[in-house]
C-alpha positions as a Markdown table, in Angstrom:
| # | Residue | x | y | z |
|---|---|---|---|---|
| 1 | Unk | -19.9 | 12.6 | 9.0 |
| 2 | Unk | -17.9 | 14.0 | 6.1 |
| 3 | Unk | -17.7 | 11.8 | 3.1 |
| 4 | Unk | -14.0 | 12.7 | 2.5 |
| 5 | Unk | -13.2 | 11.5 | 6.0 |
| 6 | Unk | -14.9 | 8.1 | 5.3 |
| 7 | Unk | -13.0 | 7.8 | 2.0 |
| 8 | Unk | -9.7 | 8.6 | 3.8 |
| 9 | Unk | -10.3 | 5.9 | 6.4 |
| 10 | Unk | -11.1 | 3.3 | 3.7 |
| 11 | Unk | -8.0 | 4.3 | 1.7 |
| 12 | Unk | -5.8 | 4.1 | 4.9 |
| 13 | Unk | -7.0 | 0.6 | 5.5 |
| 14 | Unk | -6.2 | -0.4 | 2.0 |
| 15 | Unk | -2.8 | 1.3 | 2.3 |
| 16 | Unk | -2.0 | -0.7 | 5.5 |
| 17 | Unk | -3.0 | -3.9 | 3.8 |
| 18 | Unk | -0.8 | -3.2 | 0.8 |
| 19 | Unk | 2.2 | -2.3 | 2.9 |
| 20 | Unk | 1.8 | -5.5 | 5.0 |
| 21 | Unk | 1.7 | -7.5 | 1.7 |
| 22 | Unk | 5.1 | -6.0 | 0.8 |
| 23 | Unk | 6.8 | -6.8 | 4.2 |
| 24 | Unk | 10.0 | -8.7 | 3.8 |
| 25 | Unk | 9.1 | -11.8 | 5.9 |
| 26 | Unk | 5.5 | -12.2 | 4.8 |
| 27 | Unk | 5.4 | -10.8 | 1.3 |
| 28 | Unk | 4.4 | -12.4 | -1.9 |
| 29 | Unk | 8.0 | -13.3 | -2.7 |
| 30 | Unk | 8.3 | -15.7 | 0.2 |
| 31 | Unk | 4.9 | -17.6 | 0.4 |
| 32 | Unk | 6.4 | -20.6 | 2.2 |
| 33 | Unk | 8.8 | -18.8 | 4.6 |
| 34 | Unk | 11.9 | -19.2 | 2.5 |
| 35 | Unk | 14.3 | -16.3 | 2.9 |
| 36 | Unk | 16.7 | -15.0 | 0.3 |
| 37 | Unk | 19.4 | -12.4 | 0.6 |
| 38 | Unk | 20.4 | -9.9 | -2.0 |
| 39 | Unk | 18.7 | -7.5 | -4.3 |
| 40 | Unk | 15.6 | -8.7 | -6.3 |
| 41 | Unk | 13.6 | -6.9 | -8.8 |
| 42 | Unk | 9.8 | -6.9 | -8.4 |
| 43 | Unk | 8.0 | -8.9 | -11.0 |
| 44 | Unk | 4.4 | -9.9 | -11.6 |
| 45 | Unk | 2.0 | -9.4 | -8.7 |
| 46 | Unk | 4.7 | -7.8 | -6.5 |
| 47 | Unk | 5.2 | -5.0 | -9.0 |
| 48 | Unk | 1.5 | -4.4 | -9.4 |
| 49 | Unk | 1.1 | -4.2 | -5.6 |
| 50 | Unk | 4.1 | -1.9 | -5.4 |
| 51 | Unk | 2.7 | 0.5 | -8.1 |
| 52 | Unk | -0.8 | 0.3 | -6.6 |
| 53 | Unk | 0.7 | 1.3 | -3.2 |
| 54 | Unk | 2.3 | 4.4 | -4.7 |
| 55 | Unk | -1.0 | 5.3 | -6.4 |
| 56 | Unk | -2.8 | 4.8 | -3.1 |
| 57 | Unk | -0.4 | 7.0 | -1.2 |
| 58 | Unk | -0.8 | 9.8 | -3.7 |
| 59 | Unk | -4.6 | 9.5 | -3.4 |
| 60 | Unk | -4.4 | 9.4 | 0.4 |
| 61 | Unk | -2.2 | 12.6 | 0.5 |
| 62 | Unk | -4.6 | 14.4 | -1.9 |
| 63 | Unk | -7.6 | 13.5 | 0.2 |
| 64 | Unk | -5.8 | 14.5 | 3.4 |
| 65 | Unk | -5.1 | 18.0 | 1.9 |
| 66 | Unk | -8.7 | 18.3 | 0.9 |
| 67 | Unk | -9.8 | 17.4 | 4.4 |
| 68 | Unk | -7.6 | 20.1 | 5.8 |
| 69 | Unk | -9.1 | 22.7 | 3.6 |
| 70 | Unk | -12.7 | 21.8 | 4.3 |
């Protein structure tokens, strides 16, 4: 099996986990089910997860392009 394909699968699983952590109802901002309306800025761990998600998406796209070319 191609090593890039294995890396792509692992990154996709990480990406799914990161997106699920950011979901509105079960994210880190509402650990006990409390809901708030309105705009909130991301702080602390939420911001780190958000930025890591963006980084992971970029890596995923790059590996996908590499898989197409090989």
